[in-house]
Every structure is written in structure tokens, then in C-alpha cells.
TIVO-2410 file (N, C-alpha, C; in nm, 3 decimals):
# residues 98
REC num residu      c1      c2      c3 atome chaine
REC   1      X   0.393   1.471  -1.624     N      A
REC   1      X   0.410   1.453  -1.481    CA      A
REC   1      X   0.327   1.334  -1.434     C      A
REC   2      X   0.382   1.262  -1.342     N      A
REC   2      X   0.317   1.142  -1.292    CA      A
REC   2      X   0.209   1.178  -1.191     C      A
REC   3      X   0.096   1.111  -1.200     N      A
REC   3      X  -0.015   1.138  -1.110    CA      A
REC   3      X   0.015   1.086  -0.970     C      A
REC   4      X  -0.051   1.149  -0.872     N      A
REC   4      X  -0.032   1.107  -0.732    CA      A
REC   4      X  -0.073   0.962  -0.712     C      A
REC   5      X  -0.179   0.920  -0.779     N      A
REC   5      X  -0.226   0.782  -0.762    CA      A
REC   5      X  -0.122   0.681  -0.810     C      A
REC   6      X  -0.055   0.711  -0.922     N      A
REC   6      X   0.047   0.620  -0.974    CA      A
REC   6      X   0.167   0.614  -0.880     C      A
REC   7      X   0.208   0.729  -0.828     N      A
REC   7      X   0.320   0.731  -0.733    CA      A
REC   7      X   0.285   0.651  -0.608     C      A
REC   8      X   0.164   0.673  -0.558     N      A
REC   8      X   0.121   0.603  -0.437    CA      A
REC   8      X   0.113   0.453  -0.461     C      A
REC   9      X   0.068   0.414  -0.579     N      A
REC   9      X   0.058   0.271  -0.612    CA      A
REC   9      X   0.195   0.206  -0.611     C      A
REC  10      X   0.294   0.274  -0.669     N      A
REC  10      X   0.431   0.220  -0.671    CA      A
REC  10      X   0.488   0.208  -0.531     C      A
REC  11      X   0.471   0.313  -0.451     N      A
REC  11      X   0.527   0.314  -0.315    CA      A
REC  11      X   0.462   0.207  -0.229     C      A
REC  12      X   0.329   0.197  -0.234     N      A
REC  12      X   0.261   0.099  -0.150    CA      A
REC  12      X   0.292  -0.044  -0.191     C      A
REC  13      X   0.307  -0.068  -0.322     N      A
REC  13      X   0.340  -0.205  -0.363    CA      A
REC  13      X   0.482  -0.241  -0.320     C      A
REC  14      X   0.573  -0.145  -0.325     N      A
REC  14      X   0.710  -0.169  -0.278    CA      A
REC  14      X   0.711  -0.197  -0.127     C      A
REC  15      X   0.634  -0.119  -0.051     N      A
REC  15      X   0.627  -0.141   0.094    CA      A
REC  15      X   0.567  -0.278   0.125     C      A
REC  16      X   0.462  -0.314   0.052     N      A
REC  16      X   0.396  -0.443   0.074    CA      A
REC  16      X   0.494  -0.558   0.050     C      A
REC  17      X   0.570  -0.550  -0.060     N      A
REC  17      X   0.667  -0.654  -0.090    CA      A
REC  17      X   0.775  -0.661   0.018     C      A
REC  18      X   0.824  -0.547   0.063     N      A
REC  18      X   0.929  -0.545   0.165    CA      A
REC  18      X   0.881  -0.608   0.295     C      A
REC  19      X   0.760  -0.573   0.338     N      A
REC  19      X   0.707  -0.628   0.463    CA      A
REC  19      X   0.685  -0.778   0.451     C      A
REC  20      X   0.629  -0.822   0.339     N      A
REC  20      X   0.605  -0.966   0.322    CA      A
REC  20      X   0.735  -1.045   0.314     C      A
REC  21      X   0.834  -0.992   0.243     N      A
REC  21      X   0.964  -1.061   0.240    CA      A
REC  21      X   1.024  -1.069   0.379     C      A
REC  22      X   1.009  -0.962   0.457     N      A
REC  22      X   1.059  -0.963   0.595    CA      A
REC  22      X   0.989  -1.072   0.675     C      A
REC  23      X   0.857  -1.083   0.661     N      A
REC  23      X   0.783  -1.186   0.735    CA      A
REC  23      X   0.824  -1.326   0.692     C      A
REC  24      X   0.841  -1.346   0.560     N      A
REC  24      X   0.884  -1.478   0.513    CA      A
REC  24      X   1.022  -1.514   0.570     C      A
REC  25      X   1.112  -1.418   0.568     N      A
REC  25      X   1.247  -1.442   0.621    CA      A
REC  25      X   1.242  -1.466   0.771     C      A
REC  26      X   1.162  -1.385   0.842     N      A
REC  26      X   1.152  -1.399   0.988    CA      A
REC  26      X   1.098  -1.536   1.027     C      A
REC  27      X   0.981  -1.570   0.973     N      A
REC  27      X   0.921  -1.698   1.010    CA      A
REC  27      X   1.001  -1.816   0.957     C      A
REC  28      X   1.050  -1.805   0.834     N      A
REC  28      X   1.133  -1.912   0.780    CA      A
REC  28      X   1.260  -1.931   0.860     C      A
REC  29      X   1.323  -1.820   0.898     N      A
REC  29      X   1.445  -1.827   0.980    CA      A
REC  29      X   1.418  -1.887   1.116     C      A
REC  30      X   1.309  -1.844   1.179     N      A
REC  30      X   1.274  -1.902   1.310    CA      A
REC  30      X   1.247  -2.052   1.299     C      A
REC  31      X   1.173  -2.090   1.196     N      A
REC  31      X   1.142  -2.231   1.178    CA      A
REC  31      X   1.269  -2.313   1.156     C      A
REC  32      X   1.355  -2.266   1.068     N      A
REC  32      X   1.480  -2.337   1.041    CA      A
REC  32      X   1.569  -2.341   1.165     C      A
REC  33      X   1.577  -2.228   1.236     N      A
REC  33      X   1.659  -2.223   1.357    CA      A
REC  33      X   1.609  -2.323   1.460     C      A
REC  34      X   1.478  -2.323   1.485     N      A
REC  34      X   1.423  -2.415   1.584    CA      A
REC  34      X   1.436  -2.560   1.539     C      A
REC  35      X   1.411  -2.585   1.413     N      A
REC  35      X   1.420  -2.724   1.363    CA      A
REC  35      X   1.564  -2.773   1.364     C      A
REC  36      X   1.658  -2.685   1.335     N      A
REC  36      X   1.798  -2.724   1.326    CA      A
REC  36      X   1.861  -2.742   1.464     C      A
REC  37      X   1.841  -2.643   1.552     N      A
REC  37      X   1.910  -2.646   1.681    CA      A
REC  37      X   1.830  -2.713   1.792     C      A
REC  38      X   1.701  -2.716   1.779     N      A
REC  38      X   1.621  -2.781   1.884    CA      A
REC  38      X   1.568  -2.913   1.827     C      A
REC  39      X   1.445  -2.911   1.786     N      A
REC  39      X   1.388  -3.029   1.719    CA      A
REC  39      X   1.271  -2.983   1.634     C      A
REC  40      X   1.234  -3.066   1.540     N      A
REC  40      X   1.122  -3.033   1.452    CA      A
REC  40      X   0.993  -3.022   1.532     C      A
REC  41      X   0.985  -3.100   1.640     N      A
REC  41      X   0.866  -3.099   1.726    CA      A
REC  41      X   0.845  -2.961   1.787     C      A
REC  42      X   0.953  -2.893   1.820     N      A
REC  42      X   0.941  -2.759   1.880    CA      A
REC  42      X   0.917  -2.651   1.775     C      A
REC  43      X   0.949  -2.679   1.650     N      A
REC  43      X   0.929  -2.580   1.543    CA      A
REC  43      X   0.787  -2.588   1.484     C      A
REC  44      X   0.721  -2.702   1.497     N      A
REC  44      X   0.589  -2.719   1.436    CA      A
REC  44      X   0.482  -2.622   1.487     C      A
REC  45      X   0.480  -2.583   1.615     N      A
REC  45      X   0.378  -2.485   1.656    CA      A
REC  45      X   0.389  -2.350   1.585     C      A
REC  46      X   0.504  -2.324   1.524     N      A
REC  46      X   0.521  -2.199   1.450    CA      A
REC  46      X   0.444  -2.199   1.318     C      A
REC  47      X   0.416  -2.317   1.264     N      A
REC  47      X   0.348  -2.327   1.135    CA      A
REC  47      X   0.207  -2.265   1.138     C      A
REC  48      X   0.121  -2.298   1.235     N      A
REC  48      X  -0.011  -2.233   1.236    CA      A
REC  48      X  -0.002  -2.080   1.253     C      A
REC  49      X   0.096  -2.036   1.329     N      A
REC  49      X   0.114  -1.892   1.347    CA      A
REC  49      X   0.148  -1.828   1.213     C      A
REC  50      X   0.235  -1.893   1.138     N      A
REC  50      X   0.270  -1.842   1.004    CA      A
REC  50      X   0.149  -1.842   0.913     C      A
REC  51      X   0.072  -1.951   0.917     N      A
REC  51      X  -0.042  -1.965   0.827    CA      A
REC  51      X  -0.154  -1.865   0.858     C      A
REC  52      X  -0.156  -1.812   0.979     N      A
REC  52      X  -0.256  -1.712   1.016    CA      A
REC  52      X  -0.200  -1.571   0.997     C      A
REC  53      X  -0.079  -1.548   1.042     N      A
REC  53      X  -0.022  -1.413   1.044    CA      A
REC  53      X   0.003  -1.358   0.905     C      A
REC  54      X   0.065  -1.434   0.819     N      A
REC  54      X   0.103  -1.382   0.687    CA      A
REC  54      X  -0.019  -1.345   0.601     C      A
REC  55      X  -0.122  -1.430   0.588     N      A
REC  55      X  -0.238  -1.388   0.508    CA      A
REC  55      X  -0.313  -1.268   0.567     C      A
REC  56      X  -0.325  -1.264   0.699     N      A
REC  56      X  -0.394  -1.150   0.761    CA      A
REC  56      X  -0.316  -1.022   0.738     C      A
REC  57      X  -0.185  -1.028   0.751     N      A
REC  57      X  -0.101  -0.910   0.727    CA      A
REC  57      X  -0.112  -0.868   0.581     C      A
REC  58      X  -0.109  -0.964   0.491     N      A
REC  58      X  -0.119  -0.933   0.348    CA      A
REC  58      X  -0.254  -0.868   0.316     C      A
REC  59      X  -0.362  -0.922   0.370     N      A
REC  59      X  -0.494  -0.866   0.347    CA      A
REC  59      X  -0.504  -0.725   0.404     C      A
REC  60      X  -0.454  -0.706   0.526     N      A
REC  60      X  -0.460  -0.574   0.589    CA      A
REC  60      X  -0.382  -0.470   0.513     C      A
REC  61      X  -0.264  -0.507   0.465     N      A
REC  61      X  -0.183  -0.412   0.390    CA      A
REC  61      X  -0.248  -0.380   0.256     C      A
REC  62      X  -0.306  -0.479   0.191     N      A
REC  62      X  -0.373  -0.455   0.063    CA      A
REC  62      X  -0.492  -0.360   0.082     C      A
REC  63      X  -0.569  -0.383   0.187     N      A
REC  63      X  -0.685  -0.297   0.216    CA      A
REC  63      X  -0.640  -0.153   0.242     C      A
REC  64      X  -0.536  -0.137   0.323     N      A
REC  64      X  -0.486  -0.004   0.355    CA      A
REC  64      X  -0.426   0.063   0.231     C      A
REC  65      X  -0.354  -0.013   0.151     N      A
REC  65      X  -0.293   0.044   0.030    CA      A
REC  65      X  -0.399   0.090  -0.069     C      A
REC  66      X  -0.509   0.016  -0.080     N      A
REC  66      X  -0.618   0.059  -0.167    CA      A
REC  66      X  -0.677   0.191  -0.120     C      A
REC  67      X  -0.685   0.209   0.010     N      A
REC  67      X  -0.734   0.337   0.064    CA      A
REC  67      X  -0.639   0.450   0.029     C      A
REC  68      X  -0.508   0.426   0.042     N      A
REC  68      X  -0.409   0.529   0.007    CA      A
REC  68      X  -0.420   0.566  -0.142     C      A
REC  69      X  -0.435   0.465  -0.226     N      A
REC  69      X  -0.442   0.489  -0.370    CA      A
REC  69      X  -0.570   0.566  -0.406     C      A
REC  70      X  -0.684   0.528  -0.343     N      A
REC  70      X  -0.808   0.602  -0.368    CA      A
REC  70      X  -0.796   0.747  -0.324     C      A
REC  71      X  -0.731   0.769  -0.211     N      A
REC  71      X  -0.711   0.905  -0.162    CA      A
REC  71      X  -0.625   0.986  -0.260     C      A
REC  72      X  -0.519   0.926  -0.310     N      A
REC  72      X  -0.433   0.995  -0.406    CA      A
REC  72      X  -0.509   1.023  -0.535     C      A
REC  73      X  -0.594   0.929  -0.578     N      A
REC  73      X  -0.675   0.951  -0.698    CA      A
REC  73      X  -0.772   1.065  -0.677     C      A
REC  74      X  -0.830   1.072  -0.559     N      A
REC  74      X  -0.921   1.183  -0.528    CA      A
REC  74      X  -0.847   1.316  -0.534     C      A
REC  75      X  -0.723   1.319  -0.486     N      A
REC  75      X  -0.643   1.442  -0.494    CA      A
REC  75      X  -0.617   1.479  -0.639     C      A
REC  76      X  -0.588   1.380  -0.722     N      A
REC  76      X  -0.568   1.408  -0.865    CA      A
REC  76      X  -0.695   1.466  -0.927     C      A
REC  77      X  -0.809   1.406  -0.893     N      A
REC  77      X  -0.936   1.455  -0.948    CA      A
REC  77      X  -0.965   1.597  -0.900     C      A
REC  78      X  -0.934   1.626  -0.773     N      A
REC  78      X  -0.955   1.761  -0.721    CA      A
REC  78      X  -0.869   1.863  -0.795     C      A
REC  79      X  -0.747   1.825  -0.827     N      A
REC  79      X  -0.659   1.916  -0.902    CA      A
REC  79      X  -0.718   1.945  -1.039     C      A
REC  80      X  -0.776   1.845  -1.105     N      A
REC  80      X  -0.840   1.867  -1.234    CA      A
REC  80      X  -0.959   1.961  -1.221     C      A
REC  81      X  -1.039   1.939  -1.117     N      A
REC  81      X  -1.157   2.024  -1.095    CA      A
REC  81      X  -1.114   2.167  -1.065     C      A
REC  82      X  -1.011   2.184  -0.983     N      A
REC  82      X  -0.964   2.319  -0.951    CA      A
REC  82      X  -0.911   2.391  -1.074     C      A
REC  83      X  -0.839   2.321  -1.159     N      A
REC  83      X  -0.789   2.387  -1.280    CA      A
REC  83      X  -0.905   2.427  -1.371     C      A
REC  84      X  -1.007   2.343  -1.382     N      A
REC  84      X  -1.124   2.376  -1.463    CA      A
REC  84      X  -1.199   2.494  -1.401     C      A
REC  85      X  -1.209   2.498  -1.270     N      A
REC  85      X  -1.276   2.608  -1.200    CA      A
REC  85      X  -1.201   2.740  -1.224     C      A
REC  86      X  -1.070   2.738  -1.217     N      A
REC  86      X  -0.992   2.859  -1.244    CA      A
REC  86      X  -1.012   2.905  -1.388     C      A
REC  87      X  -1.018   2.812  -1.479     N      A
REC  87      X  -1.042   2.845  -1.620    CA      A
REC  87      X  -1.178   2.913  -1.637     C      A
REC  88      X  -1.279   2.857  -1.570     N      A
REC  88      X  -1.413   2.916  -1.578    CA      A
REC  88      X  -1.416   3.054  -1.513     C      A
REC  89      X  -1.347   3.072  -1.401     N      A
REC  89      X  -1.341   3.203  -1.335    CA      A
REC  89      X  -1.277   3.305  -1.427     C      A
REC  90      X  -1.171   3.267  -1.496     N      A
REC  90      X  -1.107   3.359  -1.590    CA      A
REC  90      X  -1.201   3.397  -1.703     C      A
REC  91      X  -1.277   3.301  -1.753     N      A
REC  91      X  -1.375   3.332  -1.858    CA      A
REC  91      X  -1.483   3.427  -1.808     C      A
REC  92      X  -1.529   3.407  -1.684     N      A
REC  92      X  -1.631   3.495  -1.627    CA      A
REC  92      X  -1.576   3.636  -1.611     C      A
REC  93      X  -1.454   3.648  -1.564     N      A
REC  93      X  -1.391   3.780  -1.547    CA      A
REC  93      X  -1.379   3.851  -1.682     C      A
REC  94      X  -1.340   3.779  -1.785     N      A
REC  94      X  -1.329   3.838  -1.919    CA      A
REC  94      X  -1.466   3.886  -1.969     C      A
REC  95      X  -1.569   3.802  -1.944     N      A
REC  95      X  -1.705   3.840  -1.987    CA      A
REC  95      X  -1.757   3.962  -1.909     C      A
REC  96      X  -1.723   3.970  -1.782     N      A
REC  96      X  -1.766   4.084  -1.701    CA      A
REC  96      X  -1.698   4.213  -1.744     C      A
REC  97      X  -1.576   4.204  -1.791     N      A
REC  97      X  -1.502   4.322  -1.833    CA      A
REC  97      X  -1.550   4.376  -1.968     C      A
REC  98      X  -1.622   4.301  -2.045     N      A
REC  98      X  -1.671   4.348  -2.174    CA      A
REC  98      X  -1.780   4.446  -2.161     C      A
***
């Protein structure tokens, strides 16, 4: 069975790629639209916005995804601890019954 951390890592990386592709398409489309139908002079102010927005979004998503993955790993570790605790409880019950 696949661990929660691995599942979370796959899901978050897929979400990160989807959001970044959307941003690239959005800003690229806006830039091309403005440059094509208006003028390049009107499209140039979009460049600094792209250069600030995309890296900040990428950093924020990476930071949040790492938190999700750590949380899922903690859940996996808790499941291991709980199974070990149940095993120890069963051993104690057996010893008490002797």
C-alpha cells in the first residue's frame, strides 16, 4: 500500500504543475494579445508583473506543498507507532493472563 506522504507528494506536484502552466498560458496569452492587437508598448508593463507573480506563486506553492507532505508523513509515522502500541498492548495482556 502506498504511504500517505507519497500520495500527497504526487497530488501536490500535479497541482503545482497545473497552476504554473495556467499562469504561463494566462500571462503569455495576455502579452501576445496586447502585443498583437494593441502595441508592444502597451504589453511591456505586463512583463514585470509576470516576473514578480510567477516566482512568488511558485515559492508559495512549494512551501505549502512541503507542509502538506510533512503532515502526511507524520500521519504515516503515527500509524506505525499505533500499530506498535497495539502489538505491545497485546503482549501485555498475554503476560497478565499467565
